C-alpha positions as a Markdown table, in Angstrom:
| # | Residue | x | y | z |
|---|---|---|---|---|
| 1 | Met | 34.6 | 148.6 | 143.5 |
| 2 | Ala | 31.1 | 147.4 | 142.2 |
| 3 | Met | 30.5 | 143.4 | 141.2 |
| 4 | Pro | 29.4 | 142.4 | 137.9 |
| 5 | Thr | 25.9 | 142.2 | 137.6 |
| 6 | Asp | 25.9 | 138.7 | 136.8 |
| 7 | Phe | 27.8 | 137.9 | 139.9 |
| 8 | Lys | 25.7 | 139.8 | 142.1 |
| 9 | Thr | 22.4 | 138.1 | 140.5 |
| 10 | Tyr | 24.1 | 134.5 | 141.2 |
| 11 | Val | 25.0 | 135.7 | 144.6 |
| 12 | Asp | 21.5 | 136.4 | 145.5 |
| 13 | Gln | 20.1 | 133.9 | 144.2 |
| 14 | Ala | 22.4 | 131.5 | 146.1 |
| 15 | Cys | 21.2 | 133.2 | 149.2 |
| 16 | Lys | 17.7 | 133.1 | 148.4 |
| 17 | Ala | 18.0 | 129.3 | 147.7 |
| 18 | Ala | 19.9 | 128.9 | 151.1 |
| 19 | Glu | 17.2 | 130.7 | 153.3 |
| 20 | Glu | 14.6 | 128.9 | 151.4 |
| 21 | Phe | 16.2 | 125.4 | 152.2 |
| 22 | Val | 16.8 | 126.4 | 155.9 |
| 23 | Asn | 13.5 | 127.4 | 156.4 |
| 24 | Ile | 11.9 | 124.2 | 154.9 |
| 25 | Tyr | 14.3 | 122.1 | 156.8 |
| 26 | Tyr | 14.0 | 123.6 | 160.4 |
| 27 | Glu | 10.1 | 123.7 | 159.9 |
| 28 | Thr | 10.2 | 120.2 | 159.3 |
| 29 | Met | 12.5 | 119.3 | 162.0 |
| 30 | Asp | 10.2 | 121.4 | 164.3 |
| 31 | Lys | 6.5 | 120.3 | 163.1 |
| 32 | Arg | 7.0 | 117.0 | 161.7 |
| 33 | Arg | 9.7 | 115.3 | 163.5 |
| 34 | Arg | 7.6 | 113.2 | 165.9 |
| 35 | Val | 6.0 | 111.0 | 163.4 |
| 36 | Ser | 9.2 | 110.3 | 161.2 |
| 37 | Val | 11.4 | 109.9 | 164.2 |
| 38 | Ile | 8.8 | 107.7 | 166.0 |
| 39 | Asp | 8.0 | 105.7 | 163.1 |
| 40 | Tyr | 11.9 | 105.3 | 162.7 |
| 41 | Tyr | 13.0 | 104.5 | 165.9 |
| 42 | Ser | 10.3 | 102.0 | 166.7 |
| 43 | Leu | 11.2 | 99.9 | 163.8 |
| 44 | Leu | 14.8 | 99.3 | 165.5 |
| 45 | Asn | 15.8 | 96.3 | 167.7 |
| 46 | Thr | 16.8 | 97.0 | 171.2 |
| 47 | Ser | 20.3 | 97.8 | 170.8 |
| 48 | Ser | 23.6 | 99.0 | 173.1 |
| 49 | Phe | 26.1 | 101.5 | 172.2 |
| 50 | Phe | 29.8 | 101.5 | 172.8 |
| 51 | Phe | 31.9 | 104.3 | 170.8 |
| 52 | Phe | 35.8 | 104.9 | 171.4 |
| 53 | Phe | 37.0 | 107.5 | 169.2 |
| 54 | Phe | 38.4 | 110.6 | 168.8 |
| 55 | Leu | 37.9 | 113.9 | 166.6 |
| 56 | Val | 41.2 | 115.7 | 166.1 |
| 57 | Val | 41.1 | 119.2 | 164.4 |
| 58 | Thr | 44.0 | 120.5 | 163.4 |
| 59 | Ser | 44.6 | 124.1 | 161.6 |
| 60 | Gly | 47.7 | 126.2 | 160.4 |
| 61 | Thr | 49.8 | 127.2 | 157.4 |
| 62 | Val | 51.8 | 124.8 | 155.2 |
| 63 | Lys | 54.3 | 125.6 | 152.1 |
| 64 | Phe | 55.0 | 123.1 | 149.2 |
| 65 | Asp | 58.4 | 123.5 | 147.6 |
| 66 | Gly | 59.2 | 126.9 | 148.9 |
| 67 | Asn | 56.1 | 128.4 | 147.1 |
| 68 | Arg | 53.8 | 130.7 | 149.2 |
| 69 | Gln | 52.3 | 129.2 | 152.4 |
| 70 | His | 48.5 | 128.4 | 152.2 |
| 71 | Tyr | 45.9 | 128.2 | 155.7 |
| 72 | Phe | 44.7 | 124.8 | 156.3 |
| 73 | Asn | 42.4 | 122.8 | 158.2 |
| 74 | Gln | 42.3 | 119.2 | 158.7 |
| 75 | Asn | 40.0 | 116.7 | 160.9 |
| 76 | Phe | 40.7 | 113.5 | 161.9 |
| 77 | Leu | 38.2 | 110.6 | 163.0 |
| 78 | Leu | 40.4 | 108.2 | 165.0 |
| 79 | Thr | 39.2 | 104.9 | 166.0 |
| 80 | Ala | 40.5 | 102.2 | 168.6 |
| 81 | Gln | 40.6 | 98.7 | 167.2 |
| 82 | Ser | 41.6 | 96.3 | 170.0 |
| 83 | Thr | 43.1 | 93.0 | 170.0 |
| 84 | Ala | 44.1 | 90.6 | 172.6 |
| 85 | Asn | 47.9 | 92.7 | 173.2 |
| 86 | Asn | 47.1 | 95.9 | 172.2 |
| 87 | Thr | 44.9 | 98.9 | 170.8 |
| 88 | Val | 45.4 | 100.1 | 167.5 |
| 89 | Trp | 44.5 | 103.6 | 166.5 |
| 90 | Lys | 43.4 | 103.8 | 162.7 |
| 91 | Ile | 42.1 | 107.0 | 160.9 |
| 92 | Ala | 38.5 | 106.4 | 160.1 |
| 93 | Ser | 38.0 | 109.8 | 158.4 |
| 94 | Asp | 40.1 | 112.2 | 157.0 |
| 95 | Cys | 39.1 | 115.7 | 156.1 |
| 96 | Phe | 41.8 | 118.5 | 154.6 |
| 97 | Arg | 40.3 | 121.8 | 153.5 |
| 98 | Phe | 42.6 | 124.7 | 152.2 |
| 99 | Gln | 41.2 | 127.8 | 154.0 |
| 100 | Asp | 43.0 | 130.6 | 151.3 |
| 101 | Trp | 39.9 | 132.7 | 150.1 |
| 102 | Ala | 41.6 | 134.3 | 146.9 |
| 103 | Ser | 44.9 | 132.9 | 145.0 |
| 104 | Ser | 47.5 | 135.0 | 144.1 |
């Protein structure tokens, strides 16, 4: 089954734009990174870092009210917040996405 000409044109344009972006991005990161990175880090004060987090990645299927099942994935970034008595885990970021490519 052949794709409609307009759709193929849009796909070709999107692929060309993506390729141009990737080429510019990686060329800049490869050839100009030293100047921008050194300038950026030289402006920062001395620091120390302590991170306490977990990235939880889930995937599977879900059904809503007996309808057909949908594939999904979900990422949670959990951070620990400590008090004098205990540690409480909180969701800092939650990204849910359906993975169904075609709807029926």
